[in-house]
C-alpha positions as CSV (number, residue, x, y, z in Angstrom):
1,M,0.2,0.0,0.2
2,Q,0.8,3.6,-0.9
3,L,1.0,6.0,1.9
4,F,1.2,9.1,0.4
5,K,0.1,10.4,-2.4
6,G,2.3,13.6,-3.3
7,I,3.9,16.6,-1.1
8,N,1.3,18.9,0.8
9,V,3.4,21.8,1.3
10,V,7.3,22.7,1.9
11,S,8.0,25.3,4.7
12,I,11.1,27.4,4.3
13,S,12.4,28.9,7.7
14,V,12.2,33.1,7.5
15,P,13.1,36.0,10.7
16,D,11.1,38.0,8.8
17,L,7.5,37.8,7.5
18,D,5.9,41.1,6.0
19,T,9.8,40.9,3.9
20,A,9.4,37.0,3.4
21,R,5.7,38.1,1.7
22,D,6.6,40.3,-0.4
23,F,9.5,38.8,-1.9
24,Y,7.1,35.4,-1.9
25,S,4.3,37.2,-3.7
26,N,5.4,39.8,-5.7
27,V,9.5,38.8,-6.4
28,L,8.6,35.6,-6.8
29,G,5.7,35.9,-8.8
30,L,3.6,33.6,-6.5
31,G,0.8,35.8,-5.8
32,E,-1.7,36.5,-3.2
33,P,-1.2,33.8,0.4
34,L,-3.5,31.2,0.4
35,Y,-2.8,31.4,4.3
36,D,-1.8,35.1,5.6
37,M,-1.5,34.0,9.8
38,P,1.7,36.0,11.1
39,E,-0.2,35.0,13.9
40,M,0.8,31.8,14.2
41,G,4.0,32.8,12.4
42,W,2.9,30.8,9.3
43,I,1.5,31.8,5.2
44,E,1.4,30.0,2.9
45,F,1.6,30.4,-1.6
46,S,0.3,28.3,-4.4
47,A,3.2,26.6,-6.4
48,G,1.7,27.1,-9.3
49,T,-0.6,23.4,-8.6
50,P,-3.6,22.8,-7.3
51,E,-1.6,20.1,-4.9
52,A,1.6,21.7,-3.6
53,H,2.4,24.7,-2.0
54,I,5.5,26.5,-0.7
55,S,5.3,28.0,3.1
56,V,6.9,31.0,4.8
57,M,7.5,29.9,9.1
58,L,8.5,32.5,11.5
59,V,12.2,31.3,13.5
60,N,13.6,32.5,16.6
61,E,16.8,33.9,16.3
62,G,20.2,33.1,16.5
63,W,18.2,30.9,12.9
64,Q,20.4,30.7,10.2
65,P,19.8,29.8,6.2
66,G,19.1,26.1,5.7
67,T,21.0,24.6,2.5
68,G,19.9,21.0,3.0
69,T,17.0,21.5,2.0
70,T,16.6,22.9,-1.7
71,I,13.0,23.5,-4.0
72,V,13.0,23.7,-6.4
73,L,10.1,25.5,-9.1
74,N,9.7,24.2,-12.6
75,T,9.9,27.2,-14.6
76,P,10.1,27.3,-19.2
77,D,13.4,28.6,-19.3
78,C,15.8,28.9,-16.9
79,H,18.3,31.6,-18.9
80,E,14.9,33.8,-19.4
81,S,13.7,33.4,-15.4
82,A,17.1,33.9,-13.6
83,A,17.7,37.1,-16.1
84,A,13.7,38.6,-14.7
85,L,15.4,37.6,-11.1
86,R,18.1,39.4,-11.6
87,A,16.0,42.5,-12.4
88,R,13.8,42.3,-9.8
89,G,17.1,42.5,-7.7
90,V,17.6,38.5,-6.3
91,R,20.6,37.0,-6.2
92,C,21.1,34.7,-8.9
93,D,24.3,32.3,-9.8
94,D,24.3,31.0,-13.9
95,P,21.8,28.1,-15.6
96,V,24.3,24.7,-15.1
97,S,22.3,22.5,-19.0
98,I,22.6,19.3,-18.6
99,P,22.6,18.2,-22.1
100,G,19.0,15.4,-22.1
101,V,18.5,15.9,-18.4
102,V,17.7,19.8,-17.0
103,T,18.4,23.5,-17.1
104,Y,19.1,24.3,-13.7
105,C,19.7,27.4,-11.7
106,N,20.3,28.2,-7.8
107,F,18.4,31.4,-6.3
108,Y,18.2,32.5,-2.9
109,D,15.5,34.6,-1.3
110,P,16.3,37.9,0.2
111,F,17.1,35.6,3.8
112,G,19.6,33.7,2.1
113,N,17.7,30.4,1.9
114,G,18.9,28.6,-1.5
115,L,16.0,28.1,-3.4
116,Q,16.3,26.5,-7.7
117,M,14.6,26.4,-10.8
118,C,14.8,24.1,-13.4
119,S,13.5,24.0,-17.0
120,P,13.7,21.0,-19.8
121,P,16.8,20.5,-21.2
122,P,18.4,21.4,-24.2
123,E,18.0,20.6,-27.9
124,A,20.8,17.9,-28.8
């Protein structure tokens, strides 16, 4: 028996909900939060599908950006998306293309949390 059927939400720790709300809503273009509960330290966004969501949750002092888990978002073209994010002031690494597999690009939220986007591999 398969116990799980997909991902509901992946959470990212942040020290400032207002900055996170603006970044994930406006800079990344995820739109208005599905749930905006600052009193609970939680804001949740759609990641472009009905099932998978991204949330930001407030952390305590002394927190450091996460490096162990990476949220990977789909995009039609990593090169175009990286250019668009850079134009919005987002720190982005250069896209990496692996022929026949994927093109991916690491980028970072205002707190230093690493995120990644991926697009189809380059044409052979």
